[in-house]
TORKOLTI-428793 format. One line per field, with one value per residue (C-alpha): residue in three letters; chain; x, y, z. Coordinates in pm, 1 decimal. Layout:
% TORKOLTI-428793
code = [Ala; ...]
unit = [A; ...]
xx = [X; ...]
yy = [Y; ...]
zz = [Z; ...]
END
This chain:
% TORKOLTI-428793
code = [Met; Asn; His; Thr; Val; Ile; Pro; Ala; Gly; Tyr; Glu; Pro; Ala; Leu; Ser; Leu; Tyr; Glu; Thr; Gln; Ala; Ala; Ile; Ser; Leu; Ile; Lys; Arg; Thr; Phe; Gln; Asp; His; Leu; Ala; Gln; Ala; Leu; Asn; Leu; Lys; Arg; Val; Ser; Ala; Pro; Leu; Phe; Val; Asp; Pro; Ala; Ser; Gly; Leu; Asn; Asp; Asp; Leu; Asn; Gly; Val; Glu; Arg; Pro; Val; Ser; Phe; Asp; Ile; Pro; Ala; Ala; Gly; Met; Glu; Ala; Gln; Val; Val; His; Ser; Leu; Ala; Lys; Trp; Lys; Arg; Met; Ala; Leu; Tyr; Arg; Tyr; Asp; Phe; His; Thr; Gly; Lys; Gly; Ile; Tyr; Ala; Asp; Met; Asn; Ala; Ile; Arg; Arg; Asp; Glu; Glu; Leu; Asp; Asn; Leu; His; Ser; Ile; Tyr; Val; Asp; Gln; Trp; Asp; Trp; Glu; Arg; Val; Ile; Thr; Arg; Glu; Met; Arg; Thr; Leu; Arg; Phe; Leu; Gln; Asp; Thr; Val; Arg; Asp; Ile; Val; Arg; Cys; Ile; Ser; Asp; Thr; Ser; Leu; Leu; Val; Asn; Gly; Arg; Tyr; Pro; Arg; Leu; Arg; Thr; Gln; Leu; Pro; Asp; Glu; Val; Thr; Phe; Ile; Thr; Ser; Gln; Glu; Leu; Leu; Asp; Leu; Tyr; Pro; Asp; Leu; Pro; Ser; Lys; Glu; Arg; Glu; Asn; Ala; Phe; Val; Arg; Glu; His; Pro; Ile; Thr; Phe; Leu; Met; Gly; Ile; Gly; His; Lys; Leu; Ser; Asn; Gly; Gln; Pro; His; Asp; Gly; Arg; Ala; Pro; Asp; Tyr; Asp; Asp; Trp; Asn; Leu; Asn; Gly; Asp; Leu; Leu; Tyr; Tyr; Ser; Pro; Leu; Leu; Asp; Gln; Ala; Ile; Glu; Leu; Ser; Ser; Met; Gly; Ile; Arg; Val; Asp; Ser; Glu; Ser; Leu; Asp; Arg; Gln; Leu; Thr; Leu; Ala; Gly; Cys; Asp; Ala; Arg; Arg; Ala; Leu; Pro; Phe; His; Arg; Met; Leu; Leu; Asp; Gly; Glu; Leu; Pro; Leu; Thr; Ile; Gly; Gly; Gly; Ile; Gly; Gln; Ser; Arg; Met; Cys; Met; Leu; Leu; Leu; Gly; Lys; Ala; His; Ile; Gly; Glu; Val; Gln; Ser; Ser; Ile; Trp; Asp; Ala; Ala; Thr; Arg; Ser; Arg; Cys; Arg; Glu; Ala; Gly; Ile; Thr; Leu; Leu]
unit = [A; A; A; A; A; A; A; A; A; A; A; A; A; A; A; A; A; A; A; A; A; A; A; A; A; A; A; A; A; A; A; A; A; A; A; A; A; A; A; A; A; A; A; A; A; A; A; A; A; A; A; A; A; A; A; A; A; A; A; A; A; A; A; A; A; A; A; A; A; A; A; A; A; A; A; A; A; A; A; A; A; A; A; A; A; A; A; A; A; A; A; A; A; A; A; A; A; A; A; A; A; A; A; A; A; A; A; A; A; A; A; A; A; A; A; A; A; A; A; A; A; A; A; A; A; A; A; A; A; A; A; A; A; A; A; A; A; A; A; A; A; A; A; A; A; A; A; A; A; A; A; A; A; A; A; A; A; A; A; A; A; A; A; A; A; A; A; A; A; A; A; A; A; A; A; A; A; A; A; A; A; A; A; A; A; A; A; A; A; A; A; A; A; A; A; A; A; A; A; A; A; A; A; A; A; A; A; A; A; A; A; A; A; A; A; A; A; A; A; A; A; A; A; A; A; A; A; A; A; A; A; A; A; A; A; A; A; A; A; A; A; A; A; A; A; A; A; A; A; A; A; A; A; A; A; A; A; A; A; A; A; A; A; A; A; A; A; A; A; A; A; A; A; A; A; A; A; A; A; A; A; A; A; A; A; A; A; A; A; A; A; A; A; A; A; A; A; A; A; A; A; A; A; A; A; A; A; A; A; A; A; A; A; A; A; A; A; A; A; A; A; A; A; A; A; A; A; A; A; A; A; A; A; A; A]
xx = [14387.3; 14076.2; 14082.6; 13815.5; 13852.3; 13650.8; 13618.3; 13722.8; 13426.9; 13182.3; 12840.2; 12544.7; 12276.8; 11994.1; 11911.4; 11894.4; 11516.5; 11523.2; 11790.2; 11574.3; 11277.8; 11497.1; 11644.7; 11293.3; 11198.5; 11505.2; 11448.6; 11077.9; 11127.5; 11426.7; 11300.8; 10969.6; 11152.9; 11389.5; 11106.7; 10923.3; 11230.7; 11352.5; 11017.4; 11101.6; 10885.1; 10980.0; 11049.6; 11151.0; 11519.8; 11727.8; 11963.4; 12158.3; 12206.0; 12333.2; 12707.8; 12679.2; 12439.9; 12706.4; 12467.3; 12673.0; 12873.2; 13243.4; 13340.7; 13718.7; 13753.0; 13931.8; 13653.7; 13528.2; 13150.5; 12977.7; 12875.4; 12656.5; 12502.5; 12130.8; 12078.4; 11716.4; 11818.3; 12142.6; 12343.7; 12555.1; 12443.7; 12628.0; 12512.6; 12503.3; 12769.2; 12523.1; 12238.1; 12422.5; 12364.0; 12049.0; 11855.1; 11924.4; 11807.0; 11496.2; 11409.1; 11429.9; 11222.7; 10959.2; 10919.8; 11004.3; 11030.1; 11225.1; 11202.8; 11082.6; 11285.6; 11304.3; 11453.2; 11498.7; 11645.1; 11977.0; 12131.0; 12474.6; 12764.4; 13114.4; 13325.7; 13662.1; 13571.3; 13803.0; 13622.8; 13633.3; 13397.5; 13243.6; 13288.1; 13104.8; 13075.0; 12699.2; 12597.4; 12253.2; 12166.1; 11895.5; 11980.3; 11808.3; 11807.8; 11625.0; 11578.5; 11722.9; 11771.3; 12103.3; 12068.8; 12060.3; 12401.3; 12570.6; 12766.8; 12497.0; 12224.9; 12444.1; 12505.6; 12136.7; 12052.8; 12314.0; 12155.9; 11814.3; 11957.6; 12132.7; 11802.7; 11634.7; 11905.2; 11879.7; 11499.7; 11522.3; 11775.9; 11551.2; 11259.6; 11471.6; 11618.7; 11266.9; 11171.4; 11495.0; 11619.6; 11925.7; 12079.6; 12126.3; 12282.6; 12388.7; 12403.6; 12491.0; 12268.9; 12529.7; 12728.0; 13074.0; 13174.0; 13535.9; 13704.3; 13942.4; 14222.0; 14157.3; 14169.3; 14504.6; 14636.5; 14538.7; 14695.5; 14962.4; 15145.6; 14842.9; 14694.2; 14346.5; 14138.4; 14340.5; 14282.9; 13910.6; 13933.3; 14138.0; 13894.9; 13574.2; 13687.4; 13655.4; 13363.5; 13132.3; 12923.2; 13132.2; 13063.0; 13392.1; 13369.9; 13559.2; 13622.4; 13785.7; 14026.1; 14395.8; 14504.6; 14827.1; 15005.1; 14927.8; 14664.6; 14284.1; 14148.0; 13955.6; 13848.7; 13529.7; 13399.1; 13413.1; 13064.5; 12814.0; 12930.0; 13068.7; 13397.2; 13360.6; 13012.2; 13019.8; 13124.3; 13103.4; 12890.1; 13097.2; 12979.3; 13205.7; 13163.5; 13280.0; 13256.9; 13504.7; 13684.6; 13670.4; 13468.1; 13180.0; 13092.5; 12713.5; 12665.3; 12840.8; 12649.4; 12672.7; 12536.1; 12570.9; 12780.1; 12644.1; 12779.1; 13069.3; 13192.1; 13144.9; 13354.3; 13629.4; 13629.4; 13628.4; 13949.7; 14108.4; 14027.4; 14149.0; 13800.1; 13730.3; 13619.4; 13301.9; 13179.4; 13046.8; 12817.4; 12444.1; 12419.4; 12724.6; 12613.6; 12282.4; 12460.8; 12705.1; 12415.4; 12226.6; 11931.0; 11920.6; 11789.2; 12024.5; 12015.9; 12152.1; 12171.2; 12353.5; 12349.7; 12290.9; 12414.4; 12135.9; 12350.6; 12597.4; 12315.9; 12177.1; 12525.3; 12558.9; 12210.2; 12207.5; 12560.6; 12688.0; 13058.3; 13042.3; 12833.0; 12764.7; 12546.2; 12290.8; 12315.9; 12358.3; 12671.1; 12972.4; 13281.8; 13628.8; 13717.6; 13931.5; 13646.7; 13394.8; 13631.8; 13719.5; 13355.2; 13251.0; 13520.9; 13396.2; 13034.6; 12928.7; 12670.0; 12706.6; 12373.5]
yy = [8154.0; 8055.0; 7700.2; 7528.1; 7166.5; 7025.6; 6645.6; 6467.2; 6399.8; 6584.3; 6662.6; 6779.0; 6512.0; 6767.3; 7062.4; 7412.4; 7391.5; 7050.1; 7172.9; 7460.6; 7227.5; 6974.2; 7239.3; 7341.7; 6977.6; 6918.2; 7226.9; 7161.9; 6795.8; 6818.7; 7100.6; 6920.7; 6600.6; 6791.9; 6978.8; 6654.5; 6461.5; 6730.0; 6891.2; 7229.3; 7527.3; 7756.1; 8117.5; 8439.0; 8523.0; 8840.9; 8920.6; 9162.9; 9233.6; 9506.2; 9435.2; 9559.7; 9275.1; 9005.1; 8798.9; 8772.1; 8455.4; 8535.2; 8216.7; 8188.1; 8541.2; 8679.5; 8704.1; 9058.2; 9101.2; 9318.2; 9636.9; 9929.4; 10232.5; 10284.9; 10662.3; 10639.6; 10438.5; 10624.7; 10302.8; 10045.2; 9694.0; 9374.4; 9113.3; 8783.9; 8516.9; 8265.9; 8258.2; 8044.8; 8286.6; 8460.8; 8131.5; 8071.4; 8417.8; 8361.8; 8042.1; 8242.6; 8532.8; 8312.2; 8096.1; 7759.6; 7466.9; 7140.4; 6919.6; 7198.7; 7413.8; 7640.4; 7646.0; 7926.1; 8001.4; 8173.6; 8387.4; 8534.7; 8709.9; 8590.1; 8822.5; 8674.6; 8321.8; 8160.8; 8061.5; 7702.6; 7415.6; 7420.9; 7779.2; 8097.0; 8439.0; 8371.5; 8121.4; 7966.0; 7712.7; 7581.8; 7711.8; 7514.9; 7514.2; 7303.6; 7335.9; 7051.3; 6962.8; 6940.6; 6561.2; 6568.5; 6737.6; 6407.1; 6259.2; 5996.3; 6257.4; 6446.3; 6130.1; 6033.9; 6379.9; 6339.5; 6006.7; 6177.1; 6438.4; 6174.7; 5988.7; 6310.8; 6358.7; 5997.3; 6011.3; 6332.9; 6174.1; 5873.4; 6099.6; 6309.6; 5998.9; 5871.8; 6197.0; 6217.0; 5859.8; 5986.4; 6105.0; 5768.7; 5929.7; 5653.8; 5744.2; 5482.6; 5439.9; 5445.7; 5734.5; 5682.2; 5882.2; 5980.9; 6252.6; 6504.9; 6368.1; 6012.9; 6141.2; 6308.9; 5987.4; 5800.5; 6052.9; 6246.8; 6360.8; 6507.3; 6856.4; 6868.4; 6880.4; 6601.1; 6393.0; 6441.6; 6340.0; 6028.5; 5908.0; 5991.6; 5795.3; 5485.8; 5607.9; 5801.8; 5960.4; 6076.0; 6292.3; 6444.6; 6539.5; 6775.4; 7086.1; 7382.4; 7244.8; 7220.3; 6866.5; 6683.8; 6868.2; 7199.7; 7305.4; 7273.4; 7064.0; 7369.4; 7701.2; 7728.8; 8034.0; 7985.0; 8112.9; 7879.8; 7514.2; 7324.3; 7207.0; 6870.8; 6811.9; 6933.3; 6824.2; 6846.8; 6618.2; 6512.5; 6334.4; 6182.6; 6317.9; 6057.4; 6323.2; 6555.7; 6279.8; 6478.2; 6540.3; 6786.3; 6939.9; 6952.6; 7060.8; 7213.3; 7149.6; 7078.2; 7100.5; 7464.0; 7609.5; 7636.5; 7896.0; 7673.5; 7577.2; 7934.6; 8068.6; 7817.0; 7861.3; 8240.9; 8229.4; 7961.1; 8163.5; 8492.2; 8640.8; 8750.5; 9093.8; 8934.7; 8873.3; 9230.7; 9177.3; 9131.9; 8779.9; 8657.3; 8812.7; 8629.1; 8300.5; 8339.2; 8421.3; 8108.6; 8301.9; 8139.6; 7786.5; 7493.7; 7402.5; 7195.2; 7336.6; 7376.9; 7483.7; 7260.4; 7387.6; 7416.3; 7463.6; 7195.1; 6947.2; 7030.6; 6983.4; 6640.2; 6510.2; 6646.2; 6535.6; 6887.5; 6970.8; 7337.3; 7520.1; 7792.1; 7540.1; 7550.1; 7909.4; 8257.7; 8437.0; 8630.3; 8452.3; 8558.1; 8576.1; 8259.7; 8052.0; 8185.1; 8111.9; 7762.5; 7665.0; 7814.9; 7612.9; 7297.2; 7363.3; 7439.2; 7712.9; 7918.5; 8057.6]
zz = [12714.3; 12520.4; 12390.7; 12183.5; 12070.4; 11780.8; 11802.3; 11485.2; 11254.9; 11477.9; 11332.0; 11542.0; 11569.9; 11570.5; 11349.1; 11496.0; 11507.0; 11678.4; 11918.1; 12038.9; 12091.9; 12272.3; 12503.4; 12601.9; 12664.9; 12883.3; 13094.4; 13149.9; 13227.4; 13455.9; 13673.6; 13724.6; 13826.6; 14054.3; 14225.5; 14295.2; 14411.6; 14654.6; 14745.5; 14595.3; 14501.9; 14214.9; 14315.3; 14144.2; 14184.6; 14149.0; 13863.3; 14083.4; 14454.8; 14686.9; 14742.8; 15102.0; 15185.0; 15149.5; 14939.2; 14620.8; 14563.1; 14580.3; 14389.8; 14426.0; 14558.7; 14252.2; 13994.6; 13934.7; 13956.0; 13698.8; 13880.7; 13779.5; 13941.1; 13998.6; 14000.2; 14113.5; 14420.3; 14484.2; 14509.5; 14328.3; 14236.6; 14141.3; 13890.7; 14080.8; 14032.6; 14174.8; 14426.3; 14682.2; 14970.1; 14850.9; 14855.6; 15223.5; 15313.4; 15099.2; 15287.8; 15611.0; 15480.8; 15313.3; 15627.5; 15469.8; 15711.5; 15731.6; 15423.6; 15195.3; 14960.2; 14659.6; 14311.8; 14062.1; 13722.0; 13786.1; 13512.7; 13577.5; 13408.5; 13494.7; 13287.0; 13393.2; 13279.1; 13024.7; 12705.9; 12583.1; 12503.3; 12853.0; 12972.9; 12882.5; 13044.1; 13056.7; 13323.9; 13348.0; 13612.7; 13839.2; 14184.6; 14460.7; 14841.9; 15101.1; 15477.5; 15684.7; 16051.2; 16232.4; 16233.1; 15850.4; 15825.8; 15740.2; 15453.8; 15405.4; 15356.8; 15110.3; 14909.0; 14909.7; 14772.3; 14498.9; 14400.2; 14376.5; 14138.1; 13927.1; 13888.4; 13772.5; 13507.2; 13390.2; 13367.9; 13164.9; 12930.1; 12870.1; 12776.7; 12540.6; 12375.5; 12317.7; 12146.5; 11943.4; 11877.5; 11687.4; 12013.9; 12187.4; 12493.6; 12731.4; 13100.9; 13366.5; 13670.5; 13946.4; 14092.5; 14242.4; 14550.7; 14615.8; 14821.1; 14670.4; 14891.8; 14771.1; 14413.6; 14479.7; 14632.4; 14314.4; 14074.2; 14269.7; 13955.0; 13772.9; 13810.8; 13962.5; 13643.5; 13485.4; 13798.3; 13745.2; 13378.9; 13456.0; 13722.2; 13538.4; 13232.0; 13450.6; 13662.5; 13426.5; 13703.5; 13997.4; 14299.0; 14409.7; 14778.2; 15006.6; 14796.1; 14968.9; 15227.3; 15153.1; 15062.8; 15146.9; 14863.6; 15033.5; 14775.1; 14765.4; 14481.0; 14365.9; 14509.8; 14713.5; 14895.5; 15274.1; 15349.6; 15185.4; 15161.9; 15457.7; 15302.3; 15480.5; 15335.0; 14974.8; 14628.3; 14250.9; 14032.8; 13731.2; 13415.2; 13153.5; 12801.2; 12546.7; 12275.9; 12449.4; 12642.7; 12964.0; 13276.5; 13266.8; 13601.8; 13605.0; 13963.7; 14261.7; 14583.1; 14950.9; 15300.7; 15393.4; 15672.0; 16021.8; 16264.0; 16371.6; 16024.0; 15896.9; 16184.3; 16109.7; 15731.2; 15737.0; 15937.3; 15718.0; 15405.7; 15551.4; 15514.8; 15872.1; 15751.1; 15614.7; 15970.0; 15970.5; 15669.6; 15744.3; 15595.2; 15784.8; 16113.5; 16090.1; 16016.8; 16303.7; 16538.4; 16426.2; 16284.7; 15940.1; 15878.4; 15823.5; 15455.2; 15170.9; 14820.7; 14494.3; 14135.4; 13831.6; 13497.3; 13240.8; 12931.4; 13034.1; 13089.3; 12746.3; 12597.2; 12755.7; 12676.5; 12319.6; 12231.2; 12161.6; 12135.3; 12241.3; 12498.6; 12240.7; 12053.9; 12337.0; 12468.2; 12327.7; 12442.4; 12314.2; 12184.4; 12079.2; 11708.5; 11717.5; 11864.5; 11612.4; 11325.1; 11447.0; 11495.0; 11159.3; 10978.6; 11152.2; 11054.6; 11414.9; 11456.6; 11771.7; 11889.7]
END
């Protein structure tokens, strides 16, 4: 069910013209900071892939990719859900070495997404991936990388606030780390998303670790495909939105599977058939580099830094009639 909430007394701080200029400023600034902090090179990325390659992100395994035929090639193609797997193959093909990585603008269509303040069928994010060594596959390295990304976001916010003083976005400097099991132990009677909201109200920047494995209640905190993140070395970066009084997931990221963790997770997820796909065969044979990577939501970051109540204020998409009507009555212009 689609559900849009309009905060009481909400008025956009910036005009439509200022909003477009501010979005451009955020995107230019953040990607430059990210590239410098993580030693990344910008690359061109696909909008669609061959489904037989195994390169599309399966998300939770139930979302339907947008497919279309290509008569000139005599084949079908799928619009990407994300570039989680494609990036690792690109690092292999482009001969990137330890400590270096790539980032790209990722544009996707997730047609089964529910529509609300934070969700759209159009997804835009910075997808990044970096080559690491086996010795770097540690929780400490993951957390240090998260801190680097948080600093990039904070530095971008400071610059945008200086350009548009009416915003006054306040972001703390510290990130709190907690596992999904620890979060369940704290709030055993709350559903997963409400657990996130309750914790992030007290800890405005949180990295929630260990997404994918079943917890003590018999359920995973959230779904995660078994063939890109190592479920023991991944997480979601959550920011508290005072305007919406809830957590905003800005990034999903992690140290990627090696052959051992891929083998284990494919079986746990009941996805053993994927072992025959080209990408998975290369991973199981140890041919692809060890990496860390993730996606960082562009529109959600713009929402947070510009104090917007609805993601449709910072991206163009399609919305249901009830959402359009509700936003129009509240004086909110959807792009």
